[in-house]
C-alpha positions, 0 to 999 in steps of 0.5 A: 499500500502506498504511504500517505503523503507527509502533508496529509499526515501532518494535517491529520495529526493537527486535526486530532490535536486540535479537536472539532469545534462545535457548530456556531449556535443560531439561538441560545438556551433561555435562562430568564423569562418574563419581561426581559428574557436572557439566553446563553450560548456556548461558542468555541473559538479557534486560537493559536492555530490548535487551541479551542477556546470556549466562550459563553455568551449571554444576550437579551433574547425573546422567549425562543432564545433568539437575540432581541434587538432594539426597536430601531435594529441597532447593534448592542453594546458588549462586555468581555468579562474575565473571571478571577483566579481559580474561580470558574466563569460560572461563578459570574453568571449572576452578573452576566445575566443581570447585564444582559437583562439590561441590554448588553451582550456578555462574552465570558472566555474560559482559561486553562485551569481557571487561571486567566494569566495562563492565556491572557489573549483569550479575552482578545479572542472573545472580543474577536468573536463579537466583532467577527462572528461566524456567518449565520450565527446568533451573534452576526450583526448583534454587537457594535464593534466600537462599543465593547468594554472589558472587565475582570474580578481579582486576577481577571481584573489584572488581565483585563487591564492588560487586554485594555492596554493592548487596544480594541476595547472602549472601556475598562472595569476593575472589580475588586482588582487593580493593574499589574505593577509590571504595567505601571509605565503603560497605565498613563497611556490608557486612552478610555474611561475606567472604573475601579469597583471595590468592596469596603471590607475586601480582605484580598484586594484591600481598599487602600491598595485599590484606592492607590492604584485607582488614583493612577489611572488616567482620567476619565476614571471613577472609584466606587467603594461599596460599603460592607462588601467583601471580595467573593461577593463579586462571585455567586457565593461569599462563603469563602469570605466567611470561612476566612474570617472576612464576613460581609455586612450586607447580604449577598443579594444586596451586594449583587444588586449594587455591583450590577447597577454600578457597573451598568451605570459606568458602561452606559456612560463609557460606551456612549462617550459620556464619561464614567457615569459618576453622578449616576453611580452616586445614586447607588445605595451604600456607594462612595464615589471618587471621580477624576 
């Protein structure tokens, strides 16, 4: 039998190593019903030639899981949301769902071992999915390419700052986080509105540290401190705070409501060229605001 050409063998090996991507979804799975339905869909993005990056996307939808657009048919603003270190993306579904109900498309990229620093550019691949989606998928024409922000919690915020500095995003939100000190010389070049959202009782990303780093972000920027909120109240459970002796003084549901509202106020302003939304953020209960 004639041996297969080397090129064919290489192609077969590459295919075997890279795996097969799932078909691009044309509709999503309904997560929330009622007057503001929200659906989710899982995309797989080809990255670094041989990798597949899973990206969970939440979006405003109709009752059948198809994207819901404004009456004028305009594309929607979007957010790439980067999870914290050793915290799975699923622990931020509450926030993604809340933002999607407010009219945002939220893309949540995965990372090996749930460590965002292990594959920083996965956030860029998630943005590219939103701006250049597969033909015929539910994302086609759904997102405004120049109205995409990036946000991250804890270690995810460190990575989000790096992504913002690399370009392609219109706004940056640091959730219980701050930029990598290694990026300090680049921070003055950050040419976009930024939000630092901190918990008053955070025992990991401590308030003095967040305040100091927030003061180094170029204007327009806003620091919002939520009273009584701790580090893991940005996730689906604050049990780790309690176990570590860092108990919050506000209920988790209340913290979630305030986190989502502050972030929404910021995104609404930042993605429409109206600054940081500091005046609206000041109206959120239990919030201390410093704007520059």
